[in-house]
BATORLUM-897912 format. One record per residue: chain; y, z, x of N, C-alpha, C in turn. Coordinates in steps of 0.2 Angstrom, whole numbers. Layout:
// residues N
   ch     nc2     nc3     nc1    cac2    cac3    cac1     cc2     cc3     cc1
    A       Y       Z       X       Y       Z       X       Y       Z       X
...
END
This chain:
// residues 273
   ch     nc2     nc3     nc1    cac2    cac3    cac1     cc2     cc3     cc1
    A      -4       2       4      -2       1      -1       7       2       4
    A      11      -1       2      18      -2       5      20       6       5
    A      24       9      10      28      14       9      34      14      15
    A      36      18      11      44      22      17      40      27      22
    A      38      26      28      36      31      30      41      34      38
    A      41      41      35      44      44      39      42      45      49
    A      45      43      54      39      42      61      40      47      64
    A      48      51      63      50      57      66      55      60      64
    A      57      65      65      63      69      65      70      65      67
    A      75      64      63      81      59      68      88      61      62
    A      91      59      63      97      58      59      95      52      55
    A      97      50      50      97      44      45      98      38      48
    A     104      40      53     109      33      54     103      29      59
    A      99      35      62      96      29      68      88      29      65
    A      85      27      58      80      24      55      74      27      58
    A      75      33      53      67      37      58      62      33      51
    A      64      31      47      59      28      42      58      22      43
    A      51      21      40      49      12      41      45      11      35
    A      50       5      35      44       2      29      40      -3      30
    A      32       0      29      26      -2      31      21      -4      27
    A      16      -4      32       9      -4      25       3       3      27
    A       2       6      24      -2      11      26      -9      12      21
    A     -12      16      21     -20      14      17     -19      17      10
    A     -23      13       5     -21      17       0     -24      24      -2
    A     -20      29      -5     -24      35      -6     -30      36     -11
    A     -34      38     -10     -40      40     -14     -40      48     -17
    A     -42      51     -24     -41      54     -27     -48      58     -24
    A     -47      65     -23     -51      69     -21     -54      74     -28
    A     -58      76     -28     -61      81     -34     -54      83     -36
    A     -54      83     -44     -48      88     -50     -42      84     -47
    A     -42      77     -44     -35      73     -43     -34      67     -46
    A     -29      64     -49     -29      58     -51     -24      52     -46
    A     -28      46     -48     -22      42     -42     -16      41     -47
    A     -11      40     -45      -7      38     -48      -1      33     -46
    A      -1      26     -50       6      22     -47      12      21     -49
    A      16      24     -43      22      24     -43      26      21     -48
    A      30      23     -52      35      17     -56      43      19     -56
    A      45      28     -53      51      28     -51      50      36     -46
    A      52      35     -40      54      40     -38      61      43     -35
    A      66      48     -36      73      49     -36      75      51     -28
    A      79      50     -27      81      52     -18      84      60     -20
    A      82      64     -18      85      71     -18      89      71     -10
    A      92      76     -10      94      78      -5      92      80       1
    A      86      86      -1      81      88       1      79      85       6
    A      76      79       3      72      74       7      77      71      14
    A      83      70      13      86      70      19      87      77      25
    A      88      82      20      84      87      28      77      87      29
    A      74      88      25      66      86      29      66      79      35
    A      69      74      32      71      69      38      74      69      44
    A      81      73      43      86      75      48      82      80      52
    A      80      85      50      75      91      54      79      98      51
    A      84      96      46      86     104      46      79     110      42
    A      76     106      39      70     110      35      67     112      37
    A      64     108      46      60     109      54      61     115      55
    A      69     115      53      71     123      59      71     129      55
    A      72     130      48      71     134      43      65     136      41
    A      59     129      39      55     132      37      50     128      40
    A      50     124      45      45     123      48      42     115      45
    A      45     114      41      44     107      36      48     100      39
    A      43      95      39      38      93      38      33      96      42
    A      27      98      41      21      99      42      18      96      48
    A      17      90      46      15      82      47      19      77      49
    A      19      73      56      21      67      55      16      62      57
    A      18      55      55      23      54      50      20      56      44
    A      25      55      38      25      56      32      30      54      28
    A      26      52      22      31      48      15      34      53      12
    A      40      53      10      45      58       8      43      57       4
    A      49      60      -3      51      60     -10      45      65     -14
    A      50      68     -19      46      72     -24      48      72     -32
    A      50      67     -33      53      67     -39      53      60     -44
    A      43      62     -44      41      55     -46      35      57     -53
    A      36      48     -56      35      47     -62      31      39     -61
    A      24      40     -65      22      34     -67      15      32     -68
    A      11      30     -69       4      28     -73      -1      30     -68
    A      -4      33     -71     -13      36     -69     -17      29     -70
    A     -19      26     -64     -22      23     -61     -30      23     -60
    A     -31      29     -58     -40      32     -58     -42      40     -57
    A     -43      42     -59     -45      51     -61     -52      51     -59
    A     -51      57     -54     -58      58     -51     -61      63     -60
    A     -67      64     -59     -72      65     -66     -71      72     -66
    A     -68      75     -63     -67      83     -66     -60      85     -67
    A     -56      78     -67     -50      80     -67     -49      79     -74
    A     -47      86     -79     -46      86     -86     -40      85     -88
    A     -40      79     -95     -34      80     -98     -29      73     -96
    A     -33      70     -93     -30      64     -91     -32      56     -89
    A     -33      52     -91     -37      46     -91     -32      40     -90
    A     -35      35     -88     -32      30     -84     -27      26     -89
    A     -19      25     -88     -13      23     -93     -11      26     -95
    A     -11      35     -93      -8      41     -95       0      40     -92
    A       4      40     -94      10      40     -91      14      49     -88
    A      14      50     -82      13      57     -81      19      56     -74
    A      21      63     -74      26      65     -70      23      70     -63
    A      27      69     -57      23      71     -51      30      78     -51
    A      28      84     -47      34      89     -46      33      93     -40
    A      37      93     -36      39      96     -30      32     101     -28
    A      30     107     -33      24     109     -32      17     105     -30
    A      14     103     -25       9      98     -27       3     103     -27
    A       4     109     -26      -2     113     -26      -2     120     -23
    A      -4     125     -26      -5     132     -22     -12     133     -23
    A     -13     139     -22     -23     143     -19     -23     145     -25
    A     -19     147     -33     -21     149     -36     -24     157     -39
    A     -24     158     -33     -27     167     -32     -22     172     -30
    A     -19     171     -26     -13     175     -23      -9     179     -30
    A      -6     184     -27      -1     189     -31       2     183     -35
    A       7     179     -31      11     175     -35       9     170     -39
    A       6     168     -37       1     164     -43      -1     167     -49
    A      -3     173     -50      -8     176     -53      -3     181     -58
    A       5     180     -56      10     181     -60      15     177     -62
    A      14     171     -62      20     166     -65      24     166     -58
    A      24     165     -52      29     164     -47      26     160     -43
    A      22     156     -45      18     151     -41      21     148     -35
    A      28     145     -36      33     142     -32      34     147     -25
    A      33     153     -26      32     158     -19      24     158     -13
    A      21     156     -17      13     155     -15      15     154      -7
    A      10     156      -4      12     156       6       7     151       6
    A       2     150       2      -2     142       4       0     137       0
    A       8     135      -2       8     132      -6       7     125      -4
    A       8     118      -6       7     114      -3      13     109      -8
    A      19     107      -4      24     104      -7      26      96      -7
    A      26      92     -11      26      85     -11      32      81      -6
    A      31      78      -2      34      76       2      38      78       9
    A      33      85       9      34      89      14      29      91      18
    A      23      93      15      16      93      20      12      89      15
    A      12      87       8       8      79       7      13      74       6
    A      10      68       7      15      61       5      17      60      -1
    A      22      58      -1      26      60      -6      25      53     -11
    A      34      54     -12      34      47     -19      37      39     -14
    A      39      39      -9      42      34      -7      37      28      -5
    A      32      25      -9      27      23     -10      26      19     -16
    A      20      15     -14      17      13     -22      12      16     -26
    A       9      21     -20       4      26     -24       4      34     -22
    A       2      39     -26       1      42     -23      -6      47     -30
    A      -7      52     -24     -14      57     -27      -9      64     -30
    A     -13      67     -35     -10      74     -37     -17      76     -40
    A     -15      83     -39     -21      88     -44     -19      88     -50
    A     -26      85     -55     -22      86     -62     -18      91     -64
    A     -19      97     -63     -18     105     -64      -8     106     -64
    A      -8     100     -59       1     101     -57       4      96     -57
    A       2      90     -64       4      85     -65       6      86     -74
    A      10      82     -74      13      83     -83      13      74     -87
    A      12      75     -92      12      70     -98      18      70     -99
    A      22      63     -99      29      60    -101      28      61    -108
    A      33      61    -111      33      59    -119      36      52    -118
    A      34      47    -126      35      38    -125      42      37    -125
    A      47      44    -127      55      41    -129      58      43    -122
    A      55      42    -116      59      43    -110      56      38    -104
    A      61      34    -102      57      29     -98      57      33     -91
    A      53      29     -84      51      32     -79      58      35     -75
    A      61      31     -75      68      31     -71      72      38     -74
    A      71      39     -81      76      43     -83      72      51     -83
    A      66      51     -80      62      56     -82      61      59     -75
    A      61      55     -69      60      58     -63      65      63     -61
    A      70      65     -63      74      69     -62      71      75     -64
    A      68      76     -70      67      82     -72      62      85     -67
    A      60      82     -64      54      87     -59      57      90     -53
    A      62      88     -52      66      95     -48      73      98     -50
    A      77      95     -50      84      96     -54      82     100     -61
    A      78      94     -65      78      95     -69      72     104     -70
    A      68     105     -67      64     112     -69      69     116     -66
    A      73     117     -60      76     122     -57      82     123     -62
    A      85     121     -65      89     122     -71      86     126     -76
    A      81     120     -79      77     125     -84      77     132     -82
    A      73     133     -75      72     141     -76      77     144     -73
    A      82     142     -71      88     146     -71      91     151     -78
    A      91     145     -84      90     145     -87      87     152     -91
    A      82     150     -93      75     155     -94      76     161     -93
    A      77     162     -84      76     168     -80      82     171     -84
    A      89     168     -84      94     171     -86      93     173     -94
    A      88     170     -95      89     173    -103      93     172    -107
    A      95     167    -108     103     163    -112      99     162    -118
    A     105     166    -123     103     165    -130     109     164    -134
    A     105     160    -140     112     157    -144     118     163    -147
    A     123     159    -145     129     163    -147     132     168    -140
    A     128     166    -134     133     168    -128     138     164    -124
    A     141     166    -119     144     163    -117     142     161    -109
    A     141     157    -107     138     154    -102     144     150     -95
    A     146     153     -90     150     148     -85     141     147     -79
    A     143     143     -76     139     136     -73     145     134     -67
    A     144     137     -62     149     136     -57     145     130     -52
    A     147     125     -52     145     118     -47     141     115     -52
    A     143     106     -54     141     103     -58     139      98     -54
    A     134      99     -51     129      93     -45     124      92     -49
    A     119      88     -46     112      89     -48     110      91     -54
    A     110     101     -52     106     106     -55     111     107     -61
    A     118     106     -58     123     111     -63     123     107     -69
    A     121     101     -70     123      96     -75     117      97     -81
    A     112      98     -77     106      97     -81     106     105     -86
    A     108     110     -80     109     118     -81     114     118     -88
    A     118     114     -90     125     115     -95     120     111     -98
    A     115     109    -100     114     105    -106     107     110    -109
    A     102     112    -104      98     118    -105     102     124    -109
    A     109     125    -107     111     130    -111     113     131    -117
    A     116     122    -118     116     120    -124     114     122    -130
    A     107     118    -126     102     119    -132      99     125    -134
    A     100     130    -128      99     136    -129     104     139    -136
    A     109     136    -136     113     140    -142     121     140    -139
    A     120     142    -130     125     147    -129     132     141    -127
    A     138     145    -127     144     141    -126     147     141    -119
    A     145     134    -117     146     132    -110     152     133    -106
    A     154     136    -100     159     133     -96     159     131     -90
    A     160     125     -89     160     122     -80     164     122     -79
    A     163     124     -72     167     125     -65     166     121     -59
    A     172     117     -57     168     113     -51     174     113     -48
    A     176     109     -40     181     108     -38     182     101     -38
    A     178      97     -40     181      88     -43     181      88     -50
    A     187      84     -50     188      84     -58     184      77     -60
    A     180      74     -57     176      67     -60     172      73     -62
    A     168      77     -60     160      80     -62     164      87     -67
    A     168      88     -67     172      91     -74     171      85     -80
    A     175      79     -78     172      76     -84     168      76     -87
    A     162      73     -81     155      73     -84     153      79     -86
    A     155      82     -87     153      88     -91     155      90     -96
    A     161      86     -98     165      89    -105     160      81    -108
    A     158      76    -105     155      68    -105     146      72    -110
    A     145      76    -107     138      79    -109     139      85    -112
    A     144      87    -114     144      93    -121     147      99    -117
    A     149     101    -111     151     108    -109     158     110    -114
    A     157     115    -117     165     116    -121     172     117    -118
    A     169     118    -112     175     121    -106     174     120     -99
    A     180     114     -97     178     113     -90     185     115     -85
    A     184     117     -81     190     121     -76     190     118     -69
    A     194     118     -67     195     117     -58     194     124     -59
    A     191     123     -50     187     131     -47     194     134     -47
    A     199     134     -47     207     138     -45     207     141     -52
    A     208     138     -56     210     141     -62     205     144     -67
    A     197     144     -65     193     146     -70     194     154     -70
    A     196     159     -65     197     167     -67     203     167     -72
    A     207     163     -70     214     165     -75     212     164     -84
    A     208     159     -84     203     157     -91     202     163     -93
    A     196     164     -89     193     171     -91     199     177     -92
    A     202     180     -89     205     183     -88     208     184     -98
    A     210     177    -100     214     179    -106     209     177    -113
    A     202     178    -110     200     175    -117     191     181    -116
    A     188     180    -119     181     184    -118     177     183    -113
    A     173     186    -109     170     185    -105     165     180    -104
    A     162     178     -99     155     175    -100     149     181     -99
    A     145     179    -103     138     182    -103     135     183     -97
    A     134     175     -95     130     175     -89     134     170     -83
    A     133     172     -77     136     165     -73     129     164     -69
    A     130     156     -69     125     152     -64     127     149     -59
    A     125     148     -52     129     148     -48     125     142     -43
    A     129     136     -44     123     130     -40     128     127     -38
    A     129     128     -32     134     126     -26     132     128     -19
    A     130     126     -18     130     130      -9     135     130      -5
    A     140     135      -7     147     135      -3     148     142      -5
    A     152     146      -1     154     153       2     159     153      -6
    A     161     149      -4     167     150     -11     165     151     -19
    A     159     146     -20     157     145     -26     151     152     -27
    A     151     156     -21     146     163     -24     152     168     -24
    A     158     167     -19     162     172     -20     165     172     -25
    A     167     166     -28     171     166     -35     164     169     -40
    A     158     168     -41     154     171     -46     155     178     -43
    A     153     180     -40     153     189     -39     160     192     -40
    A     166     188     -40     172     190     -42     173     193     -50
    A     170     183     -53     169     185     -60     166     191     -61
    A     159     194     -57     154     198     -61     159     206     -60
    A     162     205     -54     163     213     -55     169     212     -61
    A     173     210     -59     180     210     -66     178     210     -72
    A     172     208     -75     170     208     -81     166     215     -79
    A     161     217     -76     159     225     -75     164     230     -74
    A     169     229     -71     174     234     -73     179     235     -80
    A     178     229     -83     180     229     -90     176     231     -96
    A     170     231     -94     163     234     -97     161     229    -101
    A     161     223    -100     159     219    -102     150     218    -103
    A     148     213    -107     139     214    -107     137     211     -98
    A     132     214     -98     129     211     -91     124     207     -92
    A     117     207     -89     115     202     -88     116     196     -83
    A     119     195     -79     121     189     -74     117     186     -69
    A     115     181     -70     110     179     -67     111     174     -62
    A     107     171     -54     111     168     -50     106     164     -48
    A     108     158     -48     101     154     -46     106     148     -39
    A     103     148     -35     107     144     -28     101     141     -29
    A     103     133     -27     100     128     -27     104     121     -24
END
């Protein structure tokens, strides 16, 4: 099959990716072979290729490797022990390729923390290719009303945003501030809206705030003005941070401190991604 193969850790400008032909993957027991229809480009792919994750987490654990972890496609072949899937099924593959299933984290619903986890595009070949194999317990059916391209992002920023809203226990009638309207933040806004919350979008980029309004944010503010707004109105019940900057974190903490001093409802949740 054809694939974009990361052959070495290097700056992307130095072309560490090579478009080449590699051996077709074959499904092991309890795995399926998927013909890839879409794979999104995540910024963390760049972090893997350029070595940032090598320094922090020892990733990638092998070279060469095929990057990419926001994957959708069609089941091409299944192993006899792969339950729940058959040839022709439309499916998605997430970042978490597989875990051991037996550790404390896996047994308590925190399998993303499994110390023996295998990660798509980081220690297992990912989606910059024509085909991928994946365990049947870690892939998901796609609804017929979503195409491959629009559903692929749900398998990284989508699950991250959903988890943030779920862990914050966002409920109908609450007010939720989302700081950082990027790939994850704009989905967080939508999940919070679906949960029935009034949403406040906060970002330093006016174009991102315009996007936030287009997807249903009730309020949208440039970062420097949000505290003035909050001081004049009822305070948010939940603050979700999706911005990897010290300024965004400091701002969220100031909002929390200001609210707690005034006896406002607690239950703040932080999601750094």
